[in-house]
C-alpha positions in Angstrom: 88.7 96.1 78.4 91.9 95.2 76.6 93.9 96.5 79.6 91.8 94.5 82.1 92.4 91.4 80.0 96.2 91.8 80.2 95.9 92.6 84.0 94.0 89.3 84.5 96.6 87.3 82.5 99.4 88.8 84.6 97.4 87.9 87.7 97.1 84.3 86.4 100.8 84.0 86.0 101.7 85.6 89.3 99.2 83.6 91.3 100.4 80.4 89.8 103.9 81.3 90.9 102.7 81.9 94.5 100.8 78.6 94.7 103.6 76.6 93.2 106.0 78.2 95.7 103.7 77.3 98.5 103.5 73.7 97.4 107.3 73.5 97.3 107.6 75.1 100.7 105.1 72.7 102.3 107.0 69.8 100.7 110.3 71.0 102.2 108.5 71.5 105.6 106.9 68.1 105.7 108.7 67.2 108.9 107.4 70.3 110.7 104.1 70.5 112.5 100.7 70.8 110.8 100.4 74.2 112.3 103.6 75.4 110.5 102.3 74.0 107.2 98.9 75.6 107.7 100.7 78.9 108.2 102.3 78.5 104.8 99.0 77.9 103.1 97.4 80.8 105.0 100.2 83.1 103.8 99.8 81.9 100.2 96.1 82.8 100.3 96.8 86.1 101.9 99.3 86.9 99.1 96.8 85.9 96.5 94.2 88.2 98.0 96.4 91.3 98.0 98.2 90.6 94.8 95.7 92.4 92.4 95.5 95.4 94.8 99.3 95.7 95.1 99.7 95.3 91.3 97.5 98.4 90.8 99.0 100.5 93.6 102.7 99.8 93.6 105.2 101.4 91.2 106.2 99.1 88.4 109.2 96.9 88.9 110.9 96.0 85.7 113.4 93.2 85.5 115.3 92.0 82.5 113.5 89.0 80.9 110.2 89.7 82.6 108.6 90.2 79.3 109.0 86.5 78.7 106.8 85.7 81.6 104.3 88.6 81.8 102.1 90.0 79.0 102.8 93.4 77.5 100.2 96.0 78.6 99.8 98.9 76.2 97.6 101.9 77.0 96.3 103.9 74.1 94.6 107.3 73.9 91.5 108.4 72.1 89.3 111.4 71.3 85.7 112.5 70.9 83.8 112.3 67.6 84.0 115.1 65.1 84.9 113.4 61.8 83.6 110.7 59.6 85.7 107.4 59.2 85.3 105.9 55.7 86.3 102.6 54.2 90.0 102.2 53.4 90.9 101.9 49.8 94.6 100.9 49.5 96.2 97.5 49.4 96.2 95.6 51.7 92.5 96.4 52.5 90.9 96.6 55.9 87.2 97.0 56.0 86.1 98.8 59.2 82.8 96.9 59.5 81.4 97.8 62.9 79.3 95.0 64.4 76.4 95.4 66.8 77.2 95.5 70.5 76.1 91.8 70.9 78.4 90.7 68.0 81.3 92.7 69.5 81.1 90.6 72.7 81.0 87.4 70.7 83.9 88.4 68.5 86.3 89.3 71.2 87.2 86.2 73.2 89.3 88.3 75.5 86.2 90.1 76.7 84.4 86.8 77.0 87.2 85.3 79.1 87.2 88.3 81.4 83.5 88.2 81.7 83.5 84.4 82.6 86.2 85.1 85.2 84.2 87.9 86.8 80.9 85.9 86.6 82.5 82.9 88.3 84.0 85.0 91.1 80.6 86.7 91.6 78.9 83.3 92.0 81.5 82.2 94.4 81.2 85.3 96.5 77.5 84.9 96.5 77.9 81.4 97.8 80.0 82.6 100.7 77.3 85.2 101.6 74.6 82.6 101.4 76.6 80.3 103.6 76.9 83.0 106.2 73.2 83.7 106.0 72.5 80.0 106.5 74.6 79.9 109.7 72.8 83.0 111.0 69.5 81.2 110.4 70.7 78.3 112.5 71.8 80.8 115.1 68.2 82.2 115.3 66.7 78.8 116.2 69.6 77.5 118.4 69.4 77.6 122.2 72.1 79.1 124.3 73.6 76.6 126.7 75.5 77.9 129.7 78.3 75.6 130.8 80.9 76.0 133.4 82.9 73.2 131.7 83.5 75.4 128.6 84.6 78.3 130.8 87.1 76.1 132.6 88.6 74.9 129.3 88.9 78.4 127.8 90.9 79.4 130.9 93.2 76.4 130.5 93.8 77.3 126.8 94.3 81.0 127.5 91.3 82.1 125.4 90.0 85.6 126.4 87.4 86.0 123.7 83.7 85.9 124.4 82.4 82.5 123.3 78.7 81.4 123.0 77.8 77.7 123.3 74.7 77.0 121.1 72.5 73.9 120.9 71.3 73.2 117.3 69.0 70.6 115.9 69.7 66.9 116.4 72.3 65.4 114.1 74.0 68.7 113.5 77.8 68.4 113.1 79.7 70.3 115.9 81.1 73.5 114.3 82.7 76.9 115.1 81.7 80.2 113.6 82.4 83.9 114.1 85.2 86.4 113.5 85.0 88.6 116.6 82.8 86.8 119.1 83.1 83.0 118.6 80.1 80.7 118.5 80.3 76.9 119.0 77.3 74.8 117.7 76.6 71.4 119.2 73.7 69.0 118.4 70.8 68.7 120.9 71.8 65.1 121.7 75.1 66.4 123.1 73.4 66.7 126.6 73.4 62.9 126.6 77.1 62.5 125.6 79.6 61.2 128.1 81.8 63.7 129.8 84.8 62.6 127.9 83.2 63.1 124.5 81.9 66.6 125.5 85.3 67.6 126.6 87.0 66.3 123.4 84.4 68.1 121.2 84.8 71.3 123.3 88.6 71.1 123.1 88.6 70.7 119.3 86.2 73.6 118.7 88.2 75.8 121.2 91.4 74.9 119.4 89.8 76.6 116.3 88.9 79.6 118.4 92.3 79.9 119.9 94.0 79.6 116.4 91.5 82.1 115.0 90.7 79.6 112.2 87.4 81.3 111.3 89.3 84.4 110.2 91.8 82.5 108.1 89.0 80.3 106.7 87.2 83.4 105.4 90.4 84.9 104.0 91.2 81.7 102.1 87.6 81.3 100.9 87.5 84.8 99.5 90.9 84.2 97.7 89.5 81.0 96.3 86.4 82.8 95.1 88.6 85.1 93.0 90.9 82.3 91.7 88.1 79.7 91.3 89.4 78.8 87.8 92.9 77.8 89.0 93.3 74.1 89.8 96.3 75.0 92.0 94.0 77.1 94.1 91.7 74.2 94.8 94.6 72.0 95.6 95.9 74.6 98.0 92.4 74.9 99.6 92.2 71.1 100.1 95.6 71.1 101.8 94.7 74.2 103.8 91.7 72.5 105.3 93.6 69.3 105.9 96.5 71.0 107.8 94.1 73.2 109.8 92.2 70.2 111.2 95.4 68.4 111.9 96.7 71.5 113.7 93.5 71.6 115.8 93.9 67.8 116.5 97.5 68.4 117.7 96.4 71.0 120.1 93.8 68.7 121.6 96.4 65.9 121.9 98.9 68.3 123.5 96.2 68.8 126.2 96.8 65.3 127.4 94.1 63.4 125.5 94.7 59.7 124.6 95.0 59.5 120.8 93.0 56.2 120.6 90.1 57.7 122.6 90.1 60.9 120.5 90.2 59.0 117.2 87.3 56.7 118.3 85.1 59.7 119.3 86.0 61.6 116.1 85.1 58.5 114.0 81.7 58.1 115.7 80.8 61.8 115.3 81.8 61.9 111.6 79.7 58.7 111.0 76.5 59.8 112.8 76.3 63.6 112.1 76.0 65.8 109.1 77.0 69.3 108.3 73.9 71.4 107.4 73.6 72.3 103.6 75.3 75.5 102.5 77.0 76.0 105.8 80.5 74.6 105.0 81.7 77.7 103.2 81.4 79.8 106.3 81.5 77.6 109.4 84.3 75.2 110.5 82.9 71.7 111.0 84.6 69.3 113.4 84.9 66.4 110.9 84.5 66.0 107.2 84.3 62.4 106.0 86.6 63.1 103.0 89.4 63.9 105.3 88.7 61.4 108.1 91.1 58.6 107.1 94.2 60.8 106.9 93.3 62.6 110.1 92.9 59.4 112.0 96.3 58.1 110.8 97.9 61.4 111.8 96.3 61.3 115.3 97.5 57.7 115.9 101.0 58.4 114.6 103.1 59.0 117.7 106.1 60.2 115.6 104.3 63.3 114.4 105.5 66.8 115.3 102.6 68.4 117.2 104.2 71.7 118.1 101.9 74.8 117.8 103.0 77.8 115.8 104.8 80.3 118.0 104.2 84.0 117.9 107.7 84.6 116.5 107.0 82.1 113.7 103.7 83.8 112.8 105.4 87.2 112.7 108.2 85.9 110.5 105.7 84.2 108.2 103.7 87.5 107.9 106.9 89.4 107.0 107.9 86.7 104.5 104.5 86.9 102.8 104.8 90.7 102.5 108.3 90.3 101.1 107.1 87.9 98.5 103.8 89.8 97.6 105.2 93.3 97.1 107.9 92.7 94.5 105.9 90.0 92.7 102.9 92.4 92.5 105.0 95.2 91.2 106.8 93.1 88.6 105.8 94.1 85.1 107.2 93.4 81.7 109.0 96.2 80.0 107.1 97.8 77.2 108.8 100.7 75.5 105.5 101.7 73.8 103.7 102.4 77.0 103.8 106.0 78.1 105.1 106.8 81.5 102.4 107.1 84.2 101.7 110.8 84.5 101.3 110.8 88.3 104.5 109.0 88.8 106.2 111.3 86.3 104.9 114.3 88.3 106.4 113.1 91.5 109.8 112.3 89.8 109.9 115.6 87.9 108.9 117.6 90.9 111.7 115.9 92.9 114.1 116.8 90.1 112.7 120.3 89.8 112.5 119.8 86.1 109.8 121.8 84.2 110.6 120.0 81.0 109.9 116.6 82.6 106.6 117.9 84.0 105.7 119.2 80.5 106.4 115.7 79.0 104.3 114.1 81.7 101.5 116.6 81.0 101.6 115.6 77.3 101.2 112.0 78.3 98.2 112.8 80.6 96.7 115.0 77.8 97.0 112.1 75.3 95.1 109.9 77.8 92.4 112.6 78.1 93.3 113.2 81.8 93.0 116.9 81.4 92.8 117.7 85.2 96.1 115.9 85.8 97.7 117.6 82.8 96.6 120.9 84.2 98.1 120.1 87.6 101.4 119.1 86.0 101.6 122.2 83.9 100.8 124.4 87.0 103.6 122.7 88.8 105.9 123.3 85.8 104.9 127.0 85.7 105.6 127.3 89.5 109.1 125.9 89.0 109.8 128.2 86.1 108.7 131.2 88.2 111.1 130.1 91.0 114.0 129.5 88.7 113.6 132.4 86.3 110.9 134.8 87.5 107.5 135.6 86.2 108.8 138.0 83.6 111.1 135.5 81.9 110.7 133.9 78.6 110.7 130.5 80.3 107.7 131.6 82.3 106.0 132.8 79.2 106.6 129.4 77.5 104.9 127.7 80.5 101.9 130.0 79.9 101.9 128.9 76.3 101.7 125.3 77.3 98.8 126.0 79.6 97.1 127.8 76.7 97.6 124.8 74.4 96.0 122.5 77.0 92.9 124.7 77.3 92.7 125.0 73.5 92.9 121.1 73.3 90.0 120.7 75.7 87.9 123.3 73.9 88.0 126.0 76.5 88.8 128.9 74.1 88.1 131.8 76.5 90.5 130.3 79.0 93.1 129.7 76.3 92.6 133.3 75.0 93.4 134.7 78.5 96.5 132.5 78.9 97.9 133.3 75.4 97.4 137.0 76.2 99.4 136.7 79.4 102.0 134.7 77.6 102.3 137.5 75.0 102.7 140.1 77.7 105.5 138.1 79.2 107.2 137.0 76.0 107.1 140.3 74.2 108.9 140.7 70.9 110.2 137.1 70.6 109.4 134.2 68.2 107.5 132.6 71.1 105.4 135.8 71.3 104.6 135.3 67.6 103.3 131.8 68.5 101.0 133.3 71.1 99.7 135.8 68.5 99.0 133.1 66.0 96.9 131.2 68.6 95.1 134.4 69.5 94.3 135.0 65.9 92.8 131.6 65.3 90.7 132.0 68.4 89.5 135.4 67.1 88.6 133.7 63.8 86.6 131.1 65.7 84.7 133.9 67.3 84.2 135.5 63.8 86.3 138.5 64.7 88.2 138.7 61.5 89.5 142.2 62.0 91.2 141.2 65.4 92.5 138.0 63.8 94.2 140.0 61.0 95.8 142.3 63.5 97.2 139.4 65.5 98.6 137.7 62.3 100.2 141.0 61.2 101.9 141.4 64.5 103.1 137.8 64.5 104.6 138.3 61.1 106.6 141.3 62.4 107.8 139.4 65.5 109.0 136.3 63.7 110.2 137.2 60.2 112.0 133.8 60.0 108.6 132.0 60.0 106.6 134.7 58.4 105.2 132.2 55.9 102.9 130.8 58.5 101.5 134.2 59.3 101.0 134.9 55.6 99.0 131.7 55.3 96.7 132.7 58.2 96.3 136.2 56.8 95.2 134.7 53.5 92.7 132.4 55.3 91.3 135.5 57.2 91.1 137.5 54.0 89.2 134.7 52.3 86.8 134.4 55.1 85.8 138.1 54.8 85.4 137.4 51.0 88.3 139.6 49.9 89.7 136.9 47.6 91.9 139.1 45.6 93.7 140.3 48.7 94.1 136.7 49.9 95.8 135.5 46.7 99.2 137.3 47.2 99.5 136.2 50.8 99.1 132.5 49.7 101.8 133.0 47.1 104.0 134.7 49.7 103.4 131.8 52.1 104.4 129.3 49.4 107.6 131.1 48.6 108.7 131.1 52.2 107.9 127.4 52.9 110.1 124.5 52.2 108.5 123.1 48.9 108.9 119.5 50.1 107.3 120.1 53.5 103.9 119.2 54.9 103.3 122.9 55.5 103.9 123.7 51.8 101.4 121.0 50.9 98.8 122.4 53.3 99.3 125.9 51.8 98.8 124.5 48.3 95.6 122.8 49.4 94.2 125.9 50.9 95.3 128.0 47.9 93.8 125.5 45.5 90.5 126.0 47.2 90.8 129.8 46.7 91.7 129.4 43.1 88.7 127.2 42.6 86.4 129.8 44.1 87.9 132.3 41.7 87.1 130.1 38.7 90.8 129.3 38.0 90.2 125.6 37.7 93.4 124.8 35.8 95.6 126.5 38.3 93.6 124.9 41.2 94.2 121.4 39.7 97.9 122.1 39.2 98.2 123.2 42.8 96.3 120.1 44.1 98.6 117.9 42.0 101.7 119.6 43.4 100.3 119.0 46.9 99.5 115.4 46.2 103.1 114.8 45.0 104.5 116.3 48.2 102.1 114.2 50.3 103.1 111.1 48.4 106.8 111.7 48.9 106.3 112.4 52.6 104.3 109.2 52.9 106.9 107.1 51.2 109.5 108.5 53.5 107.4 107.6 56.5 106.7 104.1 55.3 110.4 103.5 54.6 111.1 103.9 58.4 108.9 101.0 59.3 110.7 97.9 60.7 108.1 95.2 60.5 108.7 91.8 61.9 108.9 88.8 59.6 105.6 87.6 61.0 103.5 90.6 59.7 101.3 89.1 56.9 99.4 90.6 54.0 95.7 90.1 54.0 94.5 87.6 51.4 94.6 83.9 50.6 94.5 82.0 53.9 95.0 85.2 55.9 91.6 86.4 57.1 91.3 90.1 57.7 90.8 91.6 61.1 87.3 92.9 62.0 86.7 96.2 63.6 84.9 95.8 66.9 84.8 99.4 68.2 86.2 102.7 67.0 86.8 106.2 68.4 86.4 108.9 65.8 88.9 111.8 65.8 88.6 115.4 66.8 88.9 118.3 64.5 91.6 120.7 65.5 90.7 124.3 66.0 93.1 125.4 63.2 91.5 123.0 60.7 88.0 124.0 61.7 88.7 127.7 61.5 90.4 127.3 58.1 87.5 125.2 56.9 90.1 122.5 55.9 88.9 119.1 54.9 90.4 115.9 53.4 91.5 112.3 53.9 94.3 110.9 56.0 95.5 107.5 54.7 97.3 105.5 57.4 99.5 102.4 57.4 99.0 100.2 60.5 99.9 96.8 61.7 96.9 95.1 63.5 98.6 92.7 65.9 97.1 89.7 67.8 96.3 92.0 70.8 93.6 93.6 68.6 95.3 97.0 68.5 96.9 99.1 65.8 100.7 99.3 66.1 103.5 100.9 64.0 101.0 103.5 62.6 102.4 105.7 59.9 100.9 108.4 57.6 100.8 107.1 54.1 99.0 110.2 52.8 98.4 113.0 55.2 96.8 116.4 55.9 98.1 119.4 57.8 96.9 121.6 60.7 97.2 118.8 63.2 94.7 116.3 61.5 97.4 113.6 61.0 98.0 113.5 64.8 94.3 113.4 65.5 93.8 110.5 63.1 96.7 108.5 64.6 95.3 109.2 68.1 91.9 107.9 67.2 93.2 104.7 65.4 95.1 103.9 68.5 91.8 103.5 70.3 90.2 101.2 67.8 89.7 97.6 68.9 89.8 94.7 66.4 89.2 91.0 66.3 92.7 90.0 65.1 93.4 88.6 61.7 93.9 84.9 61.6 95.9 82.4 59.6 95.0 78.7 59.9 92.9 79.6 62.9 95.6 81.3 64.8 95.7 85.1 65.4 98.5 86.9 63.4 99.7 90.4 62.7 98.7 91.9 59.4 99.5 95.1 57.5 96.5 97.3 56.7 95.6 100.7 55.2 93.0 102.8 56.9 91.4 106.0 55.6 90.1 108.7 57.9 87.9 111.3 56.3 87.7 114.7 57.9 84.5 116.5 56.8 82.9 119.6 58.2 79.2 119.5 58.6 
């Protein structure tokens, strides 16, 4: 919903640019004919109608400074539930109170605004449909009137469309309706009109048929239904109707009709007849009283330009509308935090024949939970690797590893197992082969096959002595799971000796080792190990926080700064490694909750290993907040959030 809100705001700004441009164009073209000005308004409504569709379908066009005009749109990723989110406990404090669904709607004014927009558009569309239905009801009771006079006029005007002349109830305003086969409605008393009035009425309605005004009327009405909230759209609609009627009047006058006679008949028709209720949104009435004065003045003004729009002018206008709509729709503000569109990245990377670019695009798609697209990207990357290096190369094996990682992420362990086995066959005795073995070992532990897991970890240790500490840790975990605690102890010690003592891996090994020591009743040693781990985590967190470059307008919660309120949350996944190792704990995150209701600048203040930090950050990125406020205005605030990972 956040993304749809930003999309609507961008549409507001772009549509206002279009309508303002149309107003200026009409002002500059005021000496041209009404037909030319009506063409401008028709083009503006056509641009408004296609603007949202083109914005979604065209590649983004980024121009310097566009961020000053258009809102930033940030897409975040999420995950499925597998952990418990607890209340944060560090200063500043953010209480993740989750309101009910009804409260969430009330709290987020962006959602409310989007809902009001959609509701108003739906009502307006419904009114158009009801208007069409009303015209069809009149059509059912109307009587078809054959007339040679109408046929004669259509021939003179060069109209080849099928036209039906229908006689409606007395007092009905003459009107035209129909997209493909035109229908002209006249009142029953028209049979008593003078020949001159009948001819003038027929000429006016046939002018609308010739100009295909029913089609442009529907186009403009649909556009107005979507932009019902915009005062500029209503101004454009009023001018559109005015210029359309003037253009039809000009065509009648160009037929040789005396202006004074035409004005007199038009005045009498407007005074004595009414447009049926609910019909004006679909049919084109001959005269509206609100426009009558200006129309009569235009009819009687002999200096007016009454030229009809030529075919070349219409073609040029259409081309100009497209030229305006396409770049304006594609225009977006630059946002360095928004990941590249995976599908676009796929096309670009394929054209460049770059497996690495495809791999990056796959990561982006995976972060957005678009696993099918990620698989397609990695398959394309693997095919490029095969063409460039062959299916027995290390590069090809690395591609298989990436595919295995994707299947592991989506929980398809059997498929991942097959891919890792293929990668191992290709990679052989290389460090990357050791990586495949470690994954195979953790999958074996998931399947409770401890013997196979130990064999895989032993082989990984031999293939990559430089990173043997990781294999030692997993051997210790496997030994502990088969309750051979004494055999697990030396492997934990070996893993610690081989790890950088200030690294996150060392802290993870200490935490796992402390659990083993506790199970052995060695509480003092377990506490010492936990304290060492906590010191490492604290130092790593301080280092991460020191890299934050917060703006001057990021406030602390308290005093007149009211805290943000959590509206919705996505709970993080457990990684396979953490679940297999029976690893639990708490991730403490620093985040800045900005006025857009999203968490930005997220850093790990106190973390965990085995991929849980990344899962916590990913989940927080999907949380939606009612922003913090200061003196009633939304502001950015710093907050701490705890995410507890607990195995059931």
